[in-house]
MDTraj code that builds the backbone (N, CA, C; nanometers):
import mdtraj as md
import numpy as np

residues = "MET SER LEU HIS VAL PRO LEU LEU PRO GLU THR ARG GLY LEU ILE GLY ALA ARG GLU PHE ALA ILE MET LYS PRO SER ALA VAL LEU ILE ASN THR ALA ARG GLY GLY VAL VAL ASP GLU PRO ALA LEU ILE ASP ALA LEU ARG GLU LYS THR ILE ALA GLY ALA GLY LEU ASP VAL PHE ALA LYS GLU PRO PRO ASP ARG ASP ASN PRO LEU LEU ARG MET ASP ASN VAL VAL VAL THR PRO HIS ASN GLY GLY GLY THR VAL ASP THR MET LYS ARG ILE ILE GLY HIS GLY PHE GLU ASN ILE MET ARG VAL GLU ARG GLY GLU PRO LEU PRO GLU ALA ASP ARG VAL LYS LEU GLN".split()
xyz = np.array([
    [0.0666, -0.1025, 0.0353],
    [0.0063, -0.0084, -0.0180],
    [0.0677, 0.1191, -0.0260],
    [0.0303, 0.2090, -0.0710],
    [0.1614, 0.3139, -0.1339],
    [0.0793, 0.4745, -0.0807],
    [0.1071, 0.5284, 0.0149],
    [0.0216, 0.6558, 0.0608],
    [0.0423, 0.7682, -0.0065],
    [-0.0428, 0.8515, -0.0364],
    [-0.0394, 0.9670, -0.1312],
    [-0.1175, 1.0619, -0.0764],
    [-0.1108, 1.1061, 0.0358],
    [-0.1866, 1.2229, 0.0550],
    [-0.1476, 1.3301, 0.1100],
    [-0.2392, 1.4352, 0.1489],
    [-0.1880, 1.5419, 0.2651],
    [-0.2202, 1.5048, 0.3752],
    [-0.0870, 1.6053, 0.4548],
    [-0.1802, 1.5557, 0.6301],
    [-0.3152, 1.6577, 0.6383],
    [-0.3717, 1.6392, 0.6861],
    [-0.5082, 1.6610, 0.7459],
    [-0.5695, 1.6442, 0.8308],
    [-0.6727, 1.6996, 0.8917],
    [-0.7176, 1.6320, 1.0033],
    [-0.8404, 1.5226, 0.9339],
    [-0.8527, 1.5427, 0.8561],
    [-0.9472, 1.3955, 0.7697],
    [-0.8599, 1.2678, 0.7937],
    [-0.6968, 1.3267, 0.7661],
    [-0.6188, 1.1786, 0.7293],
    [-0.5456, 1.1581, 0.8492],
    [-0.4691, 1.2403, 0.9511],
    [-0.4170, 1.2321, 1.0302],
    [-0.4982, 1.1124, 1.0934],
    [-0.3860, 0.9716, 1.0845],
    [-0.4073, 0.8527, 1.1456],
    [-0.4924, 0.7549, 1.1007],
    [-0.5027, 0.7941, 0.9650],
    [-0.5971, 0.7413, 0.8511],
    [-0.5493, 0.5865, 0.8327],
    [-0.4186, 0.5167, 0.8830],
    [-0.3831, 0.3942, 0.8642],
    [-0.3293, 0.3492, 1.0119],
    [-0.4454, 0.2455, 1.0755],
    [-0.4026, 0.2507, 1.1918],
    [-0.4452, 0.0765, 1.2438],
    [-0.4264, 0.0308, 1.3873],
    [-0.4506, -0.1262, 1.4049],
    [-0.5559, -0.1773, 1.2922],
    [-0.6680, -0.1237, 1.2999],
    [-0.7929, -0.1673, 1.1915],
    [-0.7548, -0.2065, 1.0932],
    [-0.6664, -0.1120, 0.9933],
    [-0.6461, -0.0524, 0.8743],
    [-0.5153, -0.2143, 0.8479],
    [-0.4472, -0.2423, 0.9783],
    [-0.3312, -0.3433, 0.9645],
    [-0.4146, -0.4564, 0.9997],
    [-0.5039, -0.4395, 1.0366],
    [-0.5452, -0.5828, 1.1081],
    [-0.6402, -0.6728, 0.9659],
    [-0.6408, -0.5961, 0.8558],
    [-0.7239, -0.6283, 0.7394],
    [-0.6449, -0.6506, 0.6325],
    [-0.5026, -0.6014, 0.6557],
    [-0.4272, -0.6453, 0.5065],
    [-0.4107, -0.7738, 0.5212],
    [-0.2984, -0.8380, 0.4358],
    [-0.2407, -0.9635, 0.4191],
    [-0.1402, -0.9533, 0.4612],
    [-0.0944, -1.0666, 0.5496],
    [0.0359, -1.0613, 0.5721],
    [0.1666, -1.0425, 0.4777],
    [0.1252, -1.0784, 0.3727],
    [0.2266, -0.9934, 0.2862],
    [0.2529, -0.8606, 0.2485],
    [0.1409, -0.7773, 0.2980],
    [0.1332, -0.6364, 0.2479],
    [0.2431, -0.5838, 0.2929],
    [0.3454, -0.4639, 0.1686],
    [0.4505, -0.3952, 0.3009],
    [0.3408, -0.2335, 0.2484],
    [0.3689, -0.1628, 0.3565],
    [0.3541, -0.0324, 0.3675],
    [0.4414, 0.0977, 0.3015],
    [0.3976, 0.1358, 0.2602],
    [0.4909, 0.2627, 0.1661],
    [0.4523, 0.4093, 0.2162],
    [0.5504, 0.5110, 0.3030],
    [0.4885, 0.6055, 0.3213],
    [0.5735, 0.7283, 0.2941],
    [0.5349, 0.8059, 0.1823],
    [0.5919, 0.8705, 0.1340],
    [0.4708, 0.9941, 0.1193],
    [0.4315, 1.0072, 0.2359],
    [0.3047, 1.1222, 0.2184],
    [0.3466, 1.2153, 0.3159],
    [0.3080, 1.1657, 0.4705],
    [0.3460, 1.2736, 0.5502],
    [0.3342, 1.1765, 0.6720],
    [0.4002, 1.1712, 0.8086],
    [0.4717, 1.0800, 0.8844],
    [0.2939, 1.0478, 0.9873],
    [0.1936, 1.1891, 0.9919],
    [0.0927, 1.2057, 1.0707],
    [-0.0139, 1.0992, 1.0016],
    [0.0020, 1.0310, 0.8956],
    [-0.1386, 0.9976, 0.8328],
    [-0.1200, 0.8147, 0.8729],
    [0.0023, 0.8143, 0.9409],
    [0.0392, 0.6343, 0.9903],
    [0.0213, 0.6660, 1.1225],
    [-0.0496, 0.5813, 1.1781],
    [-0.0458, 0.5610, 1.3301],
    [0.1057, 0.4892, 1.3769],
    [0.2112, 0.5525, 1.4229],
    [0.3405, 0.5043, 1.4338],
    [0.3157, 0.3671, 1.5283],
    [0.2700, 0.3751, 1.6253],
    [0.2603, 0.2671, 1.7196],
    [0.1930, 0.1280, 1.7261],
    [0.0556, 0.1957, 1.6123],
    [0.0253, 0.0433, 1.5498],
    [0.1082, 0.0293, 1.4234],
    [0.1729, 0.0930, 1.4097],
    [0.2565, 0.0309, 1.2639],
    [0.3637, -0.0951, 1.3074],
    [0.4035, -0.0087, 1.4368],
    [0.5474, -0.1058, 1.5374],
    [0.5175, -0.2452, 1.5331],
    [0.3738, -0.2166, 1.6141],
    [0.3240, -0.3309, 1.6731],
    [0.2900, -0.4293, 1.5241],
    [0.2450, -0.3742, 1.3934],
    [0.1742, -0.4686, 1.2820],
    [0.3433, -0.5213, 1.2663],
    [0.4417, -0.4104, 1.2454],
    [0.5645, -0.5144, 1.2162],
    [0.6212, -0.5873, 1.2946],
    [0.5849, -0.5433, 1.3928],
    [0.6464, -0.6634, 1.5095],
    [0.5736, -0.7408, 1.4596],
    [0.4371, -0.7951, 1.4862],
    [0.3607, -0.9022, 1.5267],
    [0.3595, -0.9572, 1.4163],
    [0.4175, -0.9151, 1.2549],
    [0.4074, -0.9687, 1.1235],
    [0.2780, -1.0098, 1.0696],
    [0.2180, -0.8885, 1.1454],
    [0.0490, -0.8627, 1.0922],
    [0.0857, -0.8176, 0.9418],
    [0.1669, -0.7581, 0.9152],
    [0.2121, -0.7043, 0.7771],
    [0.3333, -0.6939, 0.7762],
    [0.3936, -0.7273, 0.6371],
    [0.5369, -0.8199, 0.5818],
    [0.6480, -0.6553, 0.6274],
    [0.6258, -0.5525, 0.5744],
    [0.7406, -0.4395, 0.5963],
    [0.7019, -0.3147, 0.5680],
    [0.7681, -0.2239, 0.5611],
    [0.7331, -0.0926, 0.5600],
    [0.8321, -0.0166, 0.4870],
    [0.8057, 0.0820, 0.4501],
    [0.8917, 0.1502, 0.3449],
    [0.8779, 0.3368, 0.3966],
    [0.9562, 0.3880, 0.4675],
    [0.8892, 0.4995, 0.5152],
    [1.0201, 0.6319, 0.5312],
    [0.9761, 0.7401, 0.4165],
    [1.0405, 0.8411, 0.3883],
    [1.0076, 0.9677, 0.5026],
    [0.9311, 0.9360, 0.5842],
    [0.8027, 1.0181, 0.6818],
    [0.8263, 0.9744, 0.8084],
    [0.8047, 1.0262, 0.9234],
    [0.7999, 0.9896, 1.0449],
    [0.6561, 1.0978, 1.0944],
    [0.5930, 1.0380, 1.2191],
    [0.5379, 1.1311, 1.3067],
    [0.6242, 1.2572, 1.3218],
    [0.6945, 1.2510, 1.3823],
    [0.8070, 1.3141, 1.4745],
    [0.9095, 1.3182, 1.3497],
    [0.9383, 1.4744, 1.3255],
    [1.0381, 1.4845, 1.2102],
    [1.1649, 1.5680, 1.2944],
    [1.3044, 1.5343, 1.2272],
    [1.3323, 1.4053, 1.2510],
    [1.2916, 1.3022, 1.3601],
    [1.3189, 1.1771, 1.3230],
    [1.2415, 1.0693, 1.4269],
    [1.3393, 1.0896, 1.5137],
    [1.3300, 1.0452, 1.6415],
    [1.4262, 0.9903, 1.7458],
    [1.5131, 0.9073, 1.7569],
    [1.6236, 0.9366, 1.8019],
    [1.7135, 0.8360, 1.7379],
    [1.6744, 0.7078, 1.8098],
    [1.5751, 0.7058, 1.9091],
    [1.5292, 0.5507, 1.9466],
    [1.4178, 0.4804, 1.9044],
    [1.3849, 0.5668, 1.7727],
    [1.2829, 0.5153, 1.7296],
    [1.2907, 0.3613, 1.6662],
    [1.1836, 0.2805, 1.6808],
    [1.2246, 0.1631, 1.6746],
    [1.2159, 0.1094, 1.5487],
    [1.1190, 0.2348, 1.4803],
    [1.1373, 0.1677, 1.3317],
    [1.2721, 0.2296, 1.2469],
    [1.3464, 0.2627, 1.3010],
    [1.4794, 0.2584, 1.2633],
    [1.5911, 0.1353, 1.2685],
    [1.5227, 0.0433, 1.3267],
    [1.6119, -0.0636, 1.4001],
    [1.5755, -0.1558, 1.3327],
    [1.4464, -0.2013, 1.2976],
    [1.3588, -0.3107, 1.2300],
    [1.4122, -0.3587, 1.1235],
    [1.4362, -0.4735, 1.1253],
    [1.5060, -0.5555, 0.9596],
    [1.3816, -0.5400, 0.8644],
    [1.2427, -0.5224, 0.8866],
    [1.1511, -0.5526, 0.7930],
    [1.1050, -0.4127, 0.7637],
    [1.1913, -0.2836, 0.7133],
    [1.1653, -0.1329, 0.7777],
    [1.2913, -0.0760, 0.6547],
    [1.2390, -0.0226, 0.5573],
    [1.3624, 0.0983, 0.4889],
    [1.3029, 0.1869, 0.5003],
    [1.3832, 0.2770, 0.5317],
    [1.4022, 0.3994, 0.5664],
    [1.4852, 0.5083, 0.4863],
    [1.4406, 0.5763, 0.4304],
    [1.5031, 0.7006, 0.3425],
    [1.4954, 0.8572, 0.3828],
    [1.5684, 0.9345, 0.3109],
    [1.5257, 1.1259, 0.3822],
    [1.3893, 1.1441, 0.2855],
    [1.3088, 1.2070, 0.3371],
    [1.1990, 1.2654, 0.2966],
    [1.2639, 1.3805, 0.1591],
    [1.3097, 1.3356, 0.0758],
    [1.3541, 1.4145, -0.0571],
    [1.3770, 1.3971, -0.1450],
    [1.2922, 1.3162, -0.2009],
    [1.2456, 1.2251, -0.2970],
    [1.2150, 1.3186, -0.3930],
    [1.1472, 1.4171, -0.3618],
    [1.1466, 1.5647, -0.4922],
    [1.2056, 1.6283, -0.5227],
    [1.3330, 1.6366, -0.4839],
    [1.4266, 1.7071, -0.4989],
    [1.5285, 1.6734, -0.5937],
    [1.5025, 1.6600, -0.7290],
    [1.5055, 1.6683, -0.8744],
    [1.5559, 1.7603, -0.8564],
    [1.6437, 1.7517, -0.9630],
    [1.7000, 1.8974, -1.0588],
    [1.5653, 1.9405, -1.1290],
    [1.4498, 1.8665, -1.2224],
    [1.3478, 1.9384, -1.2714],
    [1.2823, 2.0118, -1.1846],
    [1.2719, 1.9543, -1.0616],
    [1.1749, 2.0397, -0.9344],
    [1.2898, 2.1570, -0.8935],
    [1.3605, 2.1485, -0.8423],
    [1.4486, 2.2676, -0.8394],
    [1.4378, 2.3526, -0.9105],
    [1.4753, 2.3173, -1.0763],
    [1.4403, 2.4493, -1.1466],
    [1.2883, 2.5218, -1.1525],
    [1.1942, 2.4349, -1.1477],
    [1.0595, 2.4316, -1.1388],
    [1.0169, 2.5471, -1.0039],
    [1.0646, 2.5337, -0.8807],
    [1.0769, 2.5744, -0.7589],
    [1.1243, 2.6951, -0.7912],
    [1.2309, 2.7095, -0.8607],
    [1.3053, 2.8576, -0.8447],
    [1.2342, 2.9150, -0.9167],
    [1.2094, 2.8683, -1.0350],
    [1.0935, 2.9658, -1.1138],
    [1.0071, 3.0523, -1.1063],
    [0.9385, 2.9733, -1.0164],
    [0.8056, 2.9806, -0.9509],
    [0.8692, 3.1222, -0.8580],
    [0.9903, 3.0940, -0.7809],
    [1.0075, 3.2072, -0.6734],
    [1.0172, 3.3122, -0.7402],
    [1.1207, 3.3030, -0.8584],
    [1.0876, 3.4165, -0.9284],
    [0.9549, 3.5580, -1.0058],
    [0.9157, 3.4062, -1.0416],
    [0.8106, 3.5073, -1.1414],
    [0.6791, 3.5088, -0.9973],
    [0.7107, 3.4694, -0.9047],
    [0.6227, 3.5593, -0.7696],
    [0.6778, 3.6945, -0.7408],
    [0.8336, 3.6896, -0.7395],
    [0.9272, 3.8080, -0.7185],
    [0.8576, 3.9226, -0.8218],
    [0.8451, 3.8881, -0.9516],
    [0.8097, 3.9704, -1.0384],
    [0.6576, 4.0324, -1.0312],
    [0.5797, 3.9205, -1.0031],
    [0.4159, 3.9323, -0.9612],
    [0.4154, 4.0632, -0.8618],
    [0.4875, 4.0283, -0.7848],
    [0.4680, 4.1437, -0.6467],
    [0.5159, 4.2833, -0.7185],
    [0.6822, 4.2802, -0.8188],
    [0.7088, 4.3776, -0.8237],
    [0.6175, 4.4852, -0.8835],
    [0.4954, 4.3961, -0.9592],
    [0.4223, 4.4447, -1.0933],
    [0.3039, 4.4759, -1.0061],
    [0.2814, 4.4533, -0.8440],
    [0.1590, 4.4602, -0.7629],
    [0.0662, 4.3693, -0.8634],
    [0.1134, 4.2684, -0.8711],
    [-0.0141, 4.1655, -0.9075],
    [-0.0268, 4.0845, -0.8153],
    [-0.1223, 4.0004, -0.7584],
    [-0.1427, 3.8906, -0.6793],
    [-0.0712, 3.7744, -0.6977],
    [-0.0637, 3.7188, -0.6022],
    [-0.0056, 3.5864, -0.5777],
    [-0.0778, 3.4801, -0.6233],
    [-0.0781, 3.3273, -0.7318],
    [-0.1164, 3.2693, -0.7220],
    [-0.1888, 3.1427, -0.5742],
    [-0.1281, 3.1352, -0.4952],
    [-0.1344, 3.1337, -0.3616],
    [-0.1579, 3.1824, -0.2349],
    [-0.1845, 3.3221, -0.2684],
    [-0.1869, 3.3816, -0.1707],
    [-0.3140, 3.4036, -0.1062],
    [-0.4220, 3.3391, -0.1443],
    [-0.5741, 3.3155, -0.0974],
    [-0.5455, 3.1486, -0.0262],
    [-0.4478, 3.0672, -0.0251],
    [-0.4600, 2.9566, 0.0232],
    [-0.3216, 2.9673, 0.2196],
    [-0.2136, 3.0775, 0.1164],
    [-0.1233, 3.1140, 0.2418],
    [-0.1611, 3.2247, 0.2931],
    [-0.1034, 3.2092, 0.4237],
    [-0.1275, 3.3547, 0.5219],
    [-0.0168, 3.4048, 0.5252],
    [0.0538, 3.5237, 0.4747],
    [0.1711, 3.6525, 0.4314],
    [0.1798, 3.6811, 0.5589],
    [0.3138, 3.6847, 0.6346],
    [0.3245, 3.8028, 0.7391],
    [0.4048, 3.8635, 0.7148],
])
top = md.Topology()
chain = top.add_chain()
for i, resn in enumerate(residues, 1):
    res = top.add_residue(resn, chain, resSeq=i)
    for name in ("N", "CA", "C"):
        top.add_atom(name, md.element.get_by_symbol(name[0]), res)
traj = md.Trajectory(xyz[None], top)
């Protein structure tokens, strides 16, 4: 199961003990979305009890994860840093959008995301 959802009130804890219990024992959870989407204690239990086969994580409920987080030491878990989107093409787009927004401000134009983001 691969998760691709934002962390919102309605997605926090989306995957927990109930969801792990109905997964196949061969299931692998991949979370590249947000850490809070998965109930970490329930995931740890599911992995320890072999309710699911494994997990691939590049996000955690607490970022960065504590050094004693059991997920970092489990044989059936692969962890990576949450920077998969940091490709050359992505960085070019981010920089391009940044400069485009600077020019809009200079021209007195509204920013496309200003209605969603509180500027301070």
